Short mmCIF file of the C-alpha atoms (twelve columns), coordinates in Angstrom:
data_MODEL
# 
_entry.id   MODEL 
# 
loop_
_atom_site.group_PDB 
_atom_site.id 
_atom_site.type_symbol 
_atom_site.label_atom_id 
_atom_site.label_alt_id 
_atom_site.label_comp_id 
_atom_site.label_asym_id 
_atom_site.label_seq_id 
_atom_site.Cartn_x 
_atom_site.Cartn_y 
_atom_site.Cartn_z 
_atom_site.pdbx_PDB_model_num 
ATOM 1   C CA . MET A 1   40.798 104.786 -48.238 1 
ATOM 2   C CA . VAL A 2   42.852 106.562 -50.914 1 
ATOM 3   C CA . LEU A 3   41.299 107.516 -54.223 1 
ATOM 4   C CA . ALA A 4   42.904 105.761 -57.189 1 
ATOM 5   C CA . PHE A 5   43.608 107.714 -60.385 1 
ATOM 6   C CA . PRO A 6   45.269 106.616 -63.638 1 
ATOM 7   C CA . LYS A 7   49.041 106.742 -63.154 1 
ATOM 8   C CA . LYS A 8   49.470 108.548 -66.460 1 
ATOM 9   C CA . LEU A 9   47.396 109.817 -69.330 1 
ATOM 10  C CA . ASN A 10  46.926 107.677 -72.454 1 
ATOM 11  C CA . ARG A 11  49.911 108.348 -74.680 1 
ATOM 12  C CA . ARG A 12  48.968 106.115 -77.630 1 
ATOM 13  C CA . LYS A 13  49.486 107.598 -81.074 1 
ATOM 14  C CA . THR A 14  45.868 106.806 -81.958 1 
ATOM 15  C CA . ALA A 15  43.305 109.373 -80.939 1 
ATOM 16  C CA . SER A 16  42.336 109.031 -77.306 1 
ATOM 17  C CA . PRO A 17  39.719 110.796 -75.196 1 
ATOM 18  C CA . CYS A 18  42.496 112.745 -73.472 1 
ATOM 19  C CA . ARG A 19  43.942 113.969 -76.750 1 
ATOM 20  C CA . GLN A 20  40.535 114.978 -78.021 1 
ATOM 21  C CA . ARG A 21  39.676 117.099 -74.977 1 
ATOM 22  C CA . THR A 22  40.465 120.756 -74.542 1 
ATOM 23  C CA . GLY A 23  42.210 121.876 -71.373 1 
ATOM 24  C CA . SER A 24  38.842 123.044 -70.065 1 
ATOM 25  C CA . ASN A 25  37.075 119.743 -70.721 1 
ATOM 26  C CA . LEU A 26  39.894 117.681 -69.230 1 
ATOM 27  C CA . PHE A 27  39.891 119.864 -66.141 1 
ATOM 28  C CA . ALA A 28  36.107 119.486 -65.821 1 
ATOM 29  C CA . SER A 29  36.378 115.709 -66.157 1 
ATOM 30  C CA . TYR A 30  39.014 115.347 -63.445 1 
ATOM 31  C CA . ARG A 31  37.357 117.928 -61.216 1 
ATOM 32  C CA . VAL A 32  34.090 115.979 -61.302 1 
ATOM 33  C CA . MET A 33  35.990 112.759 -60.500 1 
ATOM 34  C CA . VAL A 34  37.691 114.429 -57.527 1 
ATOM 35  C CA . GLU A 35  34.560 116.116 -56.183 1 
ATOM 36  C CA . ARG A 36  32.461 112.948 -56.397 1 
ATOM 37  C CA . ASN A 37  35.024 111.001 -54.417 1 
ATOM 38  C CA . ALA A 38  35.514 113.796 -51.903 1 
ATOM 39  C CA . ALA A 39  31.756 113.813 -51.336 1 
ATOM 40  C CA . ARG A 40  31.999 110.096 -50.497 1 
ATOM 41  C CA . GLY A 41  34.603 110.850 -47.842 1 
ATOM 42  C CA . LEU A 42  37.579 109.413 -49.752 1 
ATOM 43  C CA . ARG A 43  40.992 110.981 -49.143 1 
ATOM 44  C CA . ILE A 44  42.396 112.793 -52.162 1 
ATOM 45  C CA . PRO A 45  46.198 112.535 -52.486 1 
ATOM 46  C CA . PRO A 46  47.888 115.980 -52.570 1 
ATOM 47  C CA . LYS A 47  49.457 115.173 -55.956 1 
ATOM 48  C CA . ILE A 48  46.001 114.701 -57.452 1 
ATOM 49  C CA . ALA A 49  44.862 118.025 -56.029 1 
ATOM 50  C CA . ALA A 50  47.944 119.618 -57.577 1 
ATOM 51  C CA . PHE A 51  47.229 117.897 -60.907 1 
ATOM 52  C CA . VAL A 52  43.640 119.139 -60.972 1 
ATOM 53  C CA . SER A 53  44.914 122.609 -60.098 1 
ATOM 54  C CA . LEU A 54  47.356 122.494 -63.017 1 
ATOM 55  C CA . LEU A 55  44.602 121.393 -65.387 1 
ATOM 56  C CA . GLY A 56  42.485 124.267 -64.136 1 
ATOM 57  C CA . LEU A 57  45.276 126.667 -65.028 1 
ATOM 58  C CA . VAL A 58  45.515 125.069 -68.480 1 
ATOM 59  C CA . ALA A 59  41.761 125.397 -68.866 1 
ATOM 60  C CA . SER A 60  41.883 129.090 -68.032 1 
ATOM 61  C CA . VAL A 61  44.160 129.793 -71.001 1 
ATOM 62  C CA . THR A 62  42.795 127.264 -73.528 1 
ATOM 63  C CA . SER A 63  39.051 127.686 -73.122 1 
ATOM 64  C CA . ALA A 64  37.178 130.594 -74.642 1 
ATOM 65  C CA . LYS A 65  34.791 130.575 -71.677 1 
ATOM 66  C CA . PRO A 66  36.551 129.172 -68.605 1 
ATOM 67  C CA . ALA A 67  34.325 128.322 -65.676 1 
ATOM 68  C CA . GLU A 68  33.984 131.160 -63.197 1 
ATOM 69  C CA . ARG A 69  35.539 130.647 -59.795 1 
ATOM 70  C CA . LEU A 70  33.223 130.180 -56.887 1 
ATOM 71  C CA . SER A 71  32.792 133.155 -54.592 1 
ATOM 72  C CA . HIS A 72  35.535 133.569 -51.980 1 
ATOM 73  C CA . THR A 73  32.992 134.960 -49.536 1 
ATOM 74  C CA . ASN A 74  30.085 132.525 -49.986 1 
ATOM 75  C CA . LEU A 75  31.537 129.231 -48.867 1 
ATOM 76  C CA . LEU A 76  28.301 127.272 -48.937 1 
ATOM 77  C CA . HIS A 77  28.374 126.791 -52.700 1 
ATOM 78  C CA . PHE A 78  29.932 123.955 -54.694 1 
ATOM 79  C CA . ARG A 79  29.815 122.666 -58.258 1 
ATOM 80  C CA . ASP A 80  27.903 119.491 -58.957 1 
ATOM 81  C CA . ALA A 81  28.799 116.781 -61.507 1 
ATOM 82  C CA . LYS A 82  27.429 118.979 -64.321 1 
ATOM 83  C CA . GLY A 83  29.394 122.030 -63.201 1 
ATOM 84  C CA . ALA A 84  26.305 123.798 -61.888 1 
ATOM 85  C CA . VAL A 85  26.591 125.777 -58.660 1 
ATOM 86  C CA . GLN A 86  24.658 124.171 -55.812 1 
ATOM 87  C CA . ILE A 87  24.094 125.049 -52.154 1 
ATOM 88  C CA . ILE A 88  26.122 123.021 -49.658 1 
ATOM 89  C CA . ARG A 89  23.822 121.305 -47.176 1 
ATOM 90  C CA . SER A 90  26.118 118.668 -45.651 1 
ATOM 91  C CA . THR A 91  29.688 118.290 -44.487 1 
ATOM 92  C CA . ASN A 92  30.285 115.743 -47.257 1 
ATOM 93  C CA . GLU A 93  29.343 118.342 -49.864 1 
ATOM 94  C CA . TRP A 94  31.619 120.822 -48.085 1 
ATOM 95  C CA . LYS A 95  34.531 118.395 -48.507 1 
ATOM 96  C CA . ALA A 96  34.246 118.810 -52.269 1 
ATOM 97  C CA . ARG A 97  34.489 122.596 -51.885 1 
ATOM 98  C CA . ARG A 98  37.381 122.224 -49.429 1 
ATOM 99  C CA . LEU A 99  39.281 120.153 -51.963 1 
ATOM 100 C CA . ALA A 100 38.803 122.881 -54.549 1 
ATOM 101 C CA . ILE A 101 40.178 125.423 -52.055 1 
ATOM 102 C CA . LEU A 102 43.341 123.369 -51.494 1 
ATOM 103 C CA . ALA A 103 43.729 123.013 -55.260 1 
ATOM 104 C CA . ALA A 104 43.463 126.807 -55.633 1 
ATOM 105 C CA . MET A 105 46.147 127.264 -52.973 1 
ATOM 106 C CA . VAL A 106 48.383 124.836 -54.834 1 
ATOM 107 C CA . GLU A 107 47.776 126.799 -58.041 1 
ATOM 108 C CA . VAL A 108 49.445 129.819 -56.446 1 
ATOM 109 C CA . MET A 109 51.875 128.223 -53.977 1 
ATOM 110 C CA . GLY A 110 52.998 125.307 -56.126 1 
ATOM 111 C CA . PRO A 111 52.503 121.609 -55.379 1 
ATOM 112 C CA . LEU A 112 52.798 120.139 -51.911 1 
ATOM 113 C CA . PRO A 113 55.646 117.576 -51.869 1 
ATOM 114 C CA . GLY A 114 54.892 113.916 -51.372 1 
ATOM 115 C CA . LYS A 115 56.611 110.800 -50.117 1 
ATOM 116 C CA . GLU A 116 59.613 111.387 -52.343 1 
ATOM 117 C CA . LYS A 117 60.731 114.186 -49.989 1 
ATOM 118 C CA . ARG A 118 59.851 112.497 -46.701 1 
ATOM 119 C CA . CYS A 119 63.414 111.408 -45.914 1 
ATOM 120 C CA . PRO A 120 64.680 110.438 -42.424 1 
ATOM 121 C CA . LEU A 121 64.593 113.494 -40.168 1 
ATOM 122 C CA . ASP A 122 68.197 112.972 -39.019 1 
ATOM 123 C CA . VAL A 123 67.820 115.326 -36.044 1 
ATOM 124 C CA . MET A 124 71.074 116.929 -34.891 1 
ATOM 125 C CA . VAL A 125 71.417 118.694 -31.524 1 
ATOM 126 C CA . GLU A 126 73.860 121.594 -31.756 1 
ATOM 127 C CA . GLU A 127 73.328 123.122 -28.318 1 
ATOM 128 C CA . GLU A 128 71.413 122.348 -25.125 1 
ATOM 129 C CA . VAL A 129 70.647 124.880 -22.400 1 
ATOM 130 C CA . ASP A 130 69.101 124.218 -18.990 1 
ATOM 131 C CA . CYS A 131 66.409 126.884 -18.523 1 
ATOM 132 C CA . GLY A 132 65.231 125.776 -15.086 1 
ATOM 133 C CA . ASP A 133 61.844 124.181 -15.684 1 
ATOM 134 C CA . HIS A 134 62.618 123.248 -19.281 1 
ATOM 135 C CA . VAL A 135 65.446 122.444 -21.686 1 
ATOM 136 C CA . ARG A 136 66.111 124.507 -24.816 1 
ATOM 137 C CA . ARG A 137 67.803 122.635 -27.651 1 
ATOM 138 C CA . LEU A 138 69.120 124.221 -30.823 1 
ATOM 139 C CA . ILE A 139 68.622 121.548 -33.444 1 
ATOM 140 C CA . SER A 140 68.360 120.998 -37.169 1 
ATOM 141 C CA . TYR A 141 66.358 118.399 -39.056 1 
ATOM 142 C CA . ALA A 142 66.236 117.166 -42.639 1 
ATOM 143 C CA . SER A 143 62.869 118.198 -44.023 1 
ATOM 144 C CA . GLU A 144 63.819 116.776 -47.423 1 
ATOM 145 C CA . PRO A 145 66.938 115.594 -49.252 1 
ATOM 146 C CA . GLY A 146 69.396 118.486 -49.460 1 
ATOM 147 C CA . SER A 147 67.671 120.788 -46.981 1 
ATOM 148 C CA . ARG A 148 68.082 121.058 -43.208 1 
ATOM 149 C CA . VAL A 149 65.838 123.288 -41.105 1 
ATOM 150 C CA . PRO A 150 67.299 125.104 -38.079 1 
ATOM 151 C CA . ALA A 151 64.914 125.035 -35.126 1 
ATOM 152 C CA . TYR A 152 64.616 125.296 -31.372 1 
ATOM 153 C CA . LEU A 153 63.040 122.477 -29.413 1 
ATOM 154 C CA . LEU A 154 61.685 123.392 -25.989 1 
ATOM 155 C CA . VAL A 155 61.004 120.428 -23.680 1 
ATOM 156 C CA . PRO A 156 59.507 120.594 -20.175 1 
ATOM 157 C CA . LYS A 157 61.768 118.783 -17.711 1 
ATOM 158 C CA . ALA A 158 58.670 116.959 -16.510 1 
ATOM 159 C CA . ALA A 159 58.448 115.348 -19.954 1 
ATOM 160 C CA . LEU A 160 62.027 114.109 -19.665 1 
ATOM 161 C CA . ASN A 161 61.536 112.764 -16.160 1 
ATOM 162 C CA . SER A 162 58.255 110.877 -16.505 1 
ATOM 163 C CA . ALA A 163 56.618 108.202 -18.612 1 
ATOM 164 C CA . GLY A 164 53.695 110.471 -19.492 1 
ATOM 165 C CA . LYS A 165 52.834 112.000 -22.856 1 
ATOM 166 C CA . PHE A 166 52.831 115.780 -23.338 1 
ATOM 167 C CA . PRO A 167 51.060 117.889 -25.984 1 
ATOM 168 C CA . GLY A 168 53.132 119.277 -28.848 1 
ATOM 169 C CA . ALA A 169 52.946 122.571 -30.708 1 
ATOM 170 C CA . LEU A 170 54.580 124.507 -33.527 1 
ATOM 171 C CA . ALA A 171 55.627 128.001 -32.413 1 
ATOM 172 C CA . LEU A 172 56.083 129.980 -35.632 1 
ATOM 173 C CA . HIS A 173 57.904 133.296 -35.626 1 
ATOM 174 C CA . GLN A 174 57.106 136.649 -37.167 1 
ATOM 175 C CA . THR A 175 59.255 138.559 -39.684 1 
ATOM 176 C CA . HIS A 176 62.206 139.428 -37.469 1 
ATOM 177 C CA . ALA A 177 65.946 139.741 -37.963 1 
ATOM 178 C CA . LEU A 178 66.515 137.008 -35.373 1 
ATOM 179 C CA . GLY A 179 63.940 134.645 -36.843 1 
ATOM 180 C CA . HIS A 180 62.979 131.738 -34.605 1 
ATOM 181 C CA . LYS A 181 65.009 133.071 -31.668 1 
ATOM 182 C CA . VAL A 182 62.231 135.493 -30.741 1 
ATOM 183 C CA . VAL A 183 59.705 132.798 -29.762 1 
ATOM 184 C CA . VAL A 184 62.146 131.070 -27.388 1 
ATOM 185 C CA . GLY A 185 63.145 134.192 -25.454 1 
ATOM 186 C CA . LEU A 186 66.322 135.168 -27.291 1 
ATOM 187 C CA . GLY A 187 65.058 138.197 -29.204 1 
ATOM 188 C CA . SER A 188 64.210 140.823 -26.566 1 
ATOM 189 C CA . SER A 189 60.633 140.723 -27.862 1 
ATOM 190 C CA . PRO A 190 58.411 139.762 -24.887 1 
ATOM 191 C CA . ASN A 191 55.138 139.637 -26.821 1 
ATOM 192 C CA . ASP A 192 56.614 137.039 -29.190 1 
ATOM 193 C CA . GLU A 193 57.797 134.588 -26.536 1 
ATOM 194 C CA . TYR A 194 54.833 132.222 -26.852 1 
ATOM 195 C CA . GLY A 195 57.207 129.265 -27.190 1 
ATOM 196 C CA . VAL A 196 58.613 129.910 -23.707 1 
ATOM 197 C CA . GLU A 197 55.169 130.539 -22.259 1 
ATOM 198 C CA . LEU A 198 53.782 127.320 -23.707 1 
ATOM 199 C CA . VAL A 199 56.654 125.117 -22.552 1 
ATOM 200 C CA . LYS A 200 56.084 126.459 -19.041 1 
ATOM 201 C CA . ARG A 201 52.481 125.226 -19.365 1 
ATOM 202 C CA . GLY A 202 53.659 121.734 -20.239 1 
ATOM 203 C CA . TYR A 203 53.903 121.818 -24.047 1 
ATOM 204 C CA . VAL A 204 56.749 120.455 -26.128 1 
ATOM 205 C CA . CYS A 205 57.355 123.274 -28.610 1 
ATOM 206 C CA . LEU A 206 59.168 123.215 -31.929 1 
ATOM 207 C CA . ALA A 207 60.155 126.622 -33.321 1 
ATOM 208 C CA . PRO A 208 61.493 126.189 -36.875 1 
ATOM 209 C CA . SER A 209 63.029 128.993 -38.897 1 
ATOM 210 C CA . TYR A 210 61.110 130.388 -41.874 1 
ATOM 211 C CA . PRO A 211 62.784 130.060 -45.297 1 
ATOM 212 C CA . LEU A 212 64.828 133.034 -46.503 1 
ATOM 213 C CA . LEU A 213 64.920 134.697 -43.096 1 
ATOM 214 C CA . ALA A 214 67.741 135.073 -40.577 1 
ATOM 215 C CA . ASN A 215 70.162 132.136 -40.773 1 
ATOM 216 C CA . TYR A 216 67.992 129.929 -42.976 1 
ATOM 217 C CA . GLN A 217 68.568 130.480 -46.684 1 
ATOM 218 C CA . PRO A 218 67.498 127.368 -48.608 1 
ATOM 219 C CA . ASN A 219 67.573 127.345 -52.415 1 
ATOM 220 C CA . VAL A 220 63.805 127.424 -52.746 1 
ATOM 221 C CA . LYS A 221 63.728 127.219 -56.544 1 
ATOM 222 C CA . GLY A 222 66.561 124.718 -56.674 1 
ATOM 223 C CA . LEU A 223 64.623 122.436 -54.331 1 
ATOM 224 C CA . GLY A 224 61.667 122.538 -56.712 1 
ATOM 225 C CA . TYR A 225 59.372 125.020 -54.965 1 
ATOM 226 C CA . GLU A 226 57.351 127.758 -56.604 1 
ATOM 227 C CA . SER A 227 57.025 129.748 -53.386 1 
ATOM 228 C CA . GLY A 228 58.638 130.236 -50.024 1 
ATOM 229 C CA . THR A 229 55.180 129.698 -48.572 1 
ATOM 230 C CA . MET A 230 55.011 126.085 -49.750 1 
ATOM 231 C CA . LYS A 231 58.582 125.423 -48.620 1 
ATOM 232 C CA . ALA A 232 57.603 126.679 -45.147 1 
ATOM 233 C CA . ILE A 233 54.478 124.515 -45.140 1 
ATOM 234 C CA . TRP A 234 56.531 121.427 -45.971 1 
ATOM 235 C CA . ASP A 235 59.173 122.246 -43.340 1 
ATOM 236 C CA . ASN A 236 56.384 122.642 -40.777 1 
ATOM 237 C CA . LEU A 237 54.720 119.366 -41.759 1 
ATOM 238 C CA . ARG A 238 58.039 117.632 -41.233 1 
ATOM 239 C CA . GLY A 239 58.285 119.488 -37.931 1 
ATOM 240 C CA . VAL A 240 55.029 117.832 -36.877 1 
ATOM 241 C CA . ASP A 241 56.571 114.516 -37.972 1 
ATOM 242 C CA . LEU A 242 59.479 115.332 -35.665 1 
ATOM 243 C CA . LEU A 243 57.188 116.061 -32.724 1 
ATOM 244 C CA . GLU A 244 55.332 112.795 -33.333 1 
ATOM 245 C CA . SER A 245 58.625 110.913 -33.285 1 
ATOM 246 C CA . LEU A 246 59.465 112.021 -29.733 1 
ATOM 247 C CA . PRO A 247 58.590 109.352 -27.133 1 
ATOM 248 C CA . TYR A 248 57.213 111.885 -24.643 1 
ATOM 249 C CA . VAL A 249 54.853 113.674 -27.091 1 
ATOM 250 C CA . LYS A 250 51.194 112.841 -27.710 1 
ATOM 251 C CA . ARG A 251 50.540 111.742 -31.277 1 
ATOM 252 C CA . GLY A 252 47.879 112.860 -33.717 1 
ATOM 253 C CA . SER A 253 46.802 116.158 -32.143 1 
ATOM 254 C CA . PHE A 254 48.935 119.321 -32.185 1 
ATOM 255 C CA . GLY A 255 48.712 123.075 -31.937 1 
ATOM 256 C CA . ALA A 256 50.164 125.807 -34.137 1 
ATOM 257 C CA . ILE A 257 50.617 129.384 -32.988 1 
ATOM 258 C CA . GLY A 258 52.205 132.412 -34.609 1 
ATOM 259 C CA . HIS A 259 52.250 136.197 -34.847 1 
ATOM 260 C CA . SER A 260 52.242 138.143 -38.145 1 
ATOM 261 C CA . LEU A 261 54.230 135.946 -40.580 1 
ATOM 262 C CA . GLY A 262 53.813 133.151 -38.038 1 
ATOM 263 C CA . GLY A 263 50.074 133.860 -37.971 1 
ATOM 264 C CA . HIS A 264 49.436 133.073 -41.620 1 
ATOM 265 C CA . ASN A 265 52.157 130.403 -41.610 1 
ATOM 266 C CA . SER A 266 50.109 128.584 -38.945 1 
ATOM 267 C CA . ILE A 267 46.939 128.861 -41.017 1 
ATOM 268 C CA . TYR A 268 48.529 127.682 -44.266 1 
ATOM 269 C CA . THR A 269 50.214 124.736 -42.561 1 
ATOM 270 C CA . ALA A 270 47.047 123.630 -40.793 1 
ATOM 271 C CA . ALA A 271 45.098 123.743 -44.060 1 
ATOM 272 C CA . PHE A 272 47.360 120.965 -45.380 1 
ATOM 273 C CA . ASP A 273 47.914 119.056 -42.122 1 
ATOM 274 C CA . GLU A 274 44.842 117.953 -40.189 1 
ATOM 275 C CA . ARG A 275 46.975 116.711 -37.307 1 
ATOM 276 C CA . ILE A 276 46.987 120.364 -36.238 1 
ATOM 277 C CA . LYS A 277 43.823 120.640 -34.155 1 
ATOM 278 C CA . VAL A 278 44.246 124.124 -32.663 1 
ATOM 279 C CA . ILE A 279 45.340 127.121 -34.739 1 
ATOM 280 C CA . VAL A 280 46.211 130.514 -33.233 1 
ATOM 281 C CA . SER A 281 46.853 133.390 -35.632 1 
ATOM 282 C CA . SER A 282 47.854 136.801 -34.309 1 
ATOM 283 C CA . CYS A 283 47.894 139.699 -36.783 1 
ATOM 284 C CA . GLY A 284 48.233 137.160 -39.573 1 
ATOM 285 C CA . PHE A 285 45.792 138.111 -42.310 1 
ATOM 286 C CA . ASP A 286 43.015 140.080 -43.835 1 
ATOM 287 C CA . SER A 287 41.443 139.679 -47.263 1 
ATOM 288 C CA . PHE A 288 43.866 139.940 -50.200 1 
ATOM 289 C CA . ARG A 289 41.498 142.504 -51.689 1 
ATOM 290 C CA . ASP A 290 41.750 144.644 -48.542 1 
ATOM 291 C CA . TYR A 291 45.442 144.171 -47.805 1 
ATOM 292 C CA . GLN A 292 47.209 147.550 -47.926 1 
ATOM 293 C CA . ASP A 293 44.259 148.964 -49.899 1 
ATOM 294 C CA . GLY A 294 44.856 146.555 -52.758 1 
ATOM 295 C CA . ASN A 295 48.663 146.778 -52.986 1 
ATOM 296 C CA . ILE A 296 49.431 143.057 -52.976 1 
ATOM 297 C CA . THR A 297 53.210 143.515 -53.397 1 
ATOM 298 C CA . GLY A 298 53.942 142.405 -49.836 1 
ATOM 299 C CA . TRP A 299 52.562 138.953 -50.632 1 
ATOM 300 C CA . THR A 300 54.490 138.382 -53.878 1 
ATOM 301 C CA . SER A 301 58.182 138.129 -52.972 1 
ATOM 302 C CA . GLN A 302 60.018 134.816 -53.356 1 
ATOM 303 C CA . ARG A 303 59.638 134.379 -49.603 1 
ATOM 304 C CA . TYR A 304 55.865 134.278 -50.062 1 
ATOM 305 C CA . MET A 305 53.857 133.664 -53.271 1 
ATOM 306 C CA . PRO A 306 55.346 135.259 -56.428 1 
ATOM 307 C CA . LYS A 307 52.634 133.830 -58.683 1 
ATOM 308 C CA . LEU A 308 49.925 135.803 -56.908 1 
ATOM 309 C CA . LYS A 309 50.960 138.925 -58.835 1 
ATOM 310 C CA . ILE A 310 49.885 137.438 -62.197 1 
ATOM 311 C CA . TYR A 311 46.225 137.577 -61.151 1 
ATOM 312 C CA . ALA A 312 43.934 140.578 -61.244 1 
ATOM 313 C CA . PRO A 313 42.307 141.385 -57.882 1 
ATOM 314 C CA . ASP A 314 38.969 139.980 -59.041 1 
ATOM 315 C CA . SER A 315 40.541 136.658 -60.067 1 
ATOM 316 C CA . TYR A 316 42.690 135.594 -57.110 1 
ATOM 317 C CA . PRO A 317 42.354 131.795 -56.931 1 
ATOM 318 C CA . PHE A 318 41.661 131.850 -53.168 1 
ATOM 319 C CA . ASP A 319 41.345 134.173 -50.209 1 
ATOM 320 C CA . PHE A 320 41.452 133.843 -46.444 1 
ATOM 321 C CA . HIS A 321 37.680 133.401 -46.122 1 
ATOM 322 C CA . GLU A 322 38.133 129.999 -47.744 1 
ATOM 323 C CA . ILE A 323 41.282 128.986 -45.875 1 
ATOM 324 C CA . ILE A 324 39.752 129.754 -42.483 1 
ATOM 325 C CA . GLY A 325 36.690 127.795 -43.567 1 
ATOM 326 C CA . ALA A 326 38.966 124.912 -44.562 1 
ATOM 327 C CA . LEU A 327 40.145 124.692 -40.937 1 
ATOM 328 C CA . ALA A 328 36.656 123.783 -39.672 1 
ATOM 329 C CA . PRO A 329 35.686 122.163 -37.374 1 
ATOM 330 C CA . ARG A 330 39.020 122.552 -35.600 1 
ATOM 331 C CA . ALA A 331 39.587 125.244 -32.958 1 
ATOM 332 C CA . VAL A 332 40.737 128.573 -34.430 1 
ATOM 333 C CA . PHE A 333 41.707 131.660 -32.409 1 
ATOM 334 C CA . VAL A 334 42.330 134.964 -34.211 1 
ATOM 335 C CA . ASN A 335 43.907 138.078 -32.699 1 
ATOM 336 C CA . ALA A 336 43.036 141.143 -34.821 1 
ATOM 337 C CA . PRO A 337 43.938 144.371 -32.989 1 
ATOM 338 C CA . ILE A 338 41.971 147.508 -33.770 1 
ATOM 339 C CA . GLY A 339 45.188 149.483 -34.302 1 
ATOM 340 C CA . ASP A 340 46.940 146.992 -36.606 1 
ATOM 341 C CA . THR A 341 48.174 148.977 -39.635 1 
ATOM 342 C CA . ASN A 342 49.232 145.843 -41.503 1 
ATOM 343 C CA . PHE A 343 45.986 143.869 -41.462 1 
ATOM 344 C CA . LYS A 344 42.595 145.565 -41.118 1 
ATOM 345 C CA . TRP A 345 40.439 144.232 -38.279 1 
ATOM 346 C CA . ARG A 346 37.173 144.953 -40.128 1 
ATOM 347 C CA . SER A 347 38.417 142.856 -43.033 1 
ATOM 348 C CA . VAL A 348 39.284 140.079 -40.571 1 
ATOM 349 C CA . ASP A 349 35.687 140.239 -39.308 1 
ATOM 350 C CA . ALA A 350 34.359 139.914 -42.857 1 
ATOM 351 C CA . VAL A 351 36.657 136.925 -43.462 1 
ATOM 352 C CA . THR A 352 35.651 135.128 -40.283 1 
ATOM 353 C CA . THR A 353 31.946 135.896 -40.772 1 
ATOM 354 C CA . SER A 354 32.097 134.036 -44.089 1 
ATOM 355 C CA . ALA A 355 34.148 131.185 -42.623 1 
ATOM 356 C CA . ARG A 356 31.883 130.774 -39.602 1 
ATOM 357 C CA . ASN A 357 29.160 129.422 -41.898 1 
ATOM 358 C CA . VAL A 358 31.296 126.299 -42.344 1 
ATOM 359 C CA . PHE A 359 31.754 125.956 -38.581 1 
ATOM 360 C CA . HIS A 360 27.955 126.214 -38.267 1 
ATOM 361 C CA . LEU A 361 27.656 123.434 -40.849 1 
ATOM 362 C CA . TYR A 362 29.639 121.221 -38.464 1 
ATOM 363 C CA . GLY A 363 27.624 122.441 -35.484 1 
ATOM 364 C CA . LYS A 364 30.739 124.054 -33.950 1 
ATOM 365 C CA . PRO A 365 30.451 127.852 -34.486 1 
ATOM 366 C CA . GLU A 366 32.078 128.513 -31.106 1 
ATOM 367 C CA . ARG A 367 35.336 126.996 -32.326 1 
ATOM 368 C CA . LEU A 368 36.107 130.096 -34.402 1 
ATOM 369 C CA . ARG A 369 36.958 132.940 -32.048 1 
ATOM 370 C CA . VAL A 370 38.149 136.471 -32.846 1 
ATOM 371 C CA . GLU A 371 39.548 139.024 -30.399 1 
ATOM 372 C CA . HIS A 372 40.052 142.756 -31.068 1 
ATOM 373 C CA . PRO A 373 42.395 144.245 -28.448 1 
ATOM 374 C CA . ASP A 374 42.929 148.004 -28.530 1 
ATOM 375 C CA . CYS A 375 46.571 148.000 -29.603 1 
ATOM 376 C CA . GLY A 376 48.753 147.975 -32.700 1 
ATOM 377 C CA . HIS A 377 50.375 145.082 -34.557 1 
ATOM 378 C CA . GLU A 378 50.913 143.158 -31.337 1 
ATOM 379 C CA . PHE A 379 50.055 139.950 -29.520 1 
ATOM 380 C CA . PRO A 380 49.376 141.252 -25.985 1 
ATOM 381 C CA . ARG A 381 49.734 139.048 -22.917 1 
ATOM 382 C CA . ALA A 382 46.025 138.996 -22.007 1 
ATOM 383 C CA . VAL A 383 45.105 137.755 -25.489 1 
ATOM 384 C CA . ARG A 384 47.926 135.183 -25.454 1 
ATOM 385 C CA . GLU A 385 46.563 133.822 -22.172 1 
ATOM 386 C CA . GLU A 386 43.156 133.305 -23.772 1 
ATOM 387 C CA . ALA A 387 44.803 131.496 -26.674 1 
ATOM 388 C CA . TYR A 388 46.691 129.201 -24.270 1 
ATOM 389 C CA . LYS A 389 43.426 128.303 -22.536 1 
ATOM 390 C CA . LEU A 390 42.151 127.122 -25.912 1 
ATOM 391 C CA . PHE A 391 45.267 124.991 -26.315 1 
ATOM 392 C CA . ASP A 392 44.667 123.489 -22.864 1 
ATOM 393 C CA . ARG A 393 41.008 122.783 -23.586 1 
ATOM 394 C CA . HIS A 394 41.654 120.848 -26.789 1 
ATOM 395 C CA . LEU A 395 45.140 119.389 -26.430 1 
ATOM 396 C CA . LYS A 396 45.579 118.401 -22.776 1 
# 
């Protein structure tokens, strides 16, 4: 069931409740409406989440005493109908908090597109290479009107030669000059070739390029996005649509795996797409407060989230504790090497300790797993093998 909201606010010239409210009161009214319905298990359309997020931003600048944000680290709190902070005791109450987390992400990343951008995929095959046990296709697909995403599609030959259905996965690349080539074996980067390793295990893998890297330079602002992060999320969601459209791919249950940039790209995408049931993030995050000892610059380029720089460290709308929690009760595998100089492993432990409380709420604490290999900013083979076993357990 989809929650119904008024299509537009009352625009009559006579005084209306909407015109009489401050930004803060209007935000509170809509937030209560959203949280009540989320607690009943109703699906909240992404546009409504974006609208509530926008009202929250209005409230923050129009109210003398804007409501304080809930703690990023204590995920078992939510606001009740009166705005009071209450302890979460059920998964239905958690859904209200989860909705608020997605709204906070939208506040920084910009709105998630809707049906207006879900055009035909119009897949074009530019090259096909026989790789022995699988086929590698260089393709592009229309993620939205006016924007085509370059990608590699890896297909096991067994999938092409049988009537069976095979699991599908997004293989998301790190920041690399060759972009998506690295995950399909064309970048001389063995630890990044998880696309090749997964297709050899029987997975149909899509490896899309990340916006503003390598040969993919979309006009992010011109397409209506406030961040490269949200553009990547939308491209990836359409990539899952593409996988679902293939006759030899299982529908409704997918994996996402990535290293570094691909690590947090997997997490962000899965937060907005619950078809992704297994999420593997290698060297993909720590807390924003801990990142580079508080120097958040690396997160604020157009490729990522420029709006994040307008917030003081104590007022970031969201942090990774909440996003990892928002993935529950799905299977999440985190690689956080002890020697990673980009993301601190102790911060990762603090993030996942907070998030694990949500997995406990669902009775699935074992579905959040963290590994700490003794290496640098790498995704070593032994850890990748453990991640693949998780894929096999939940997707095959």
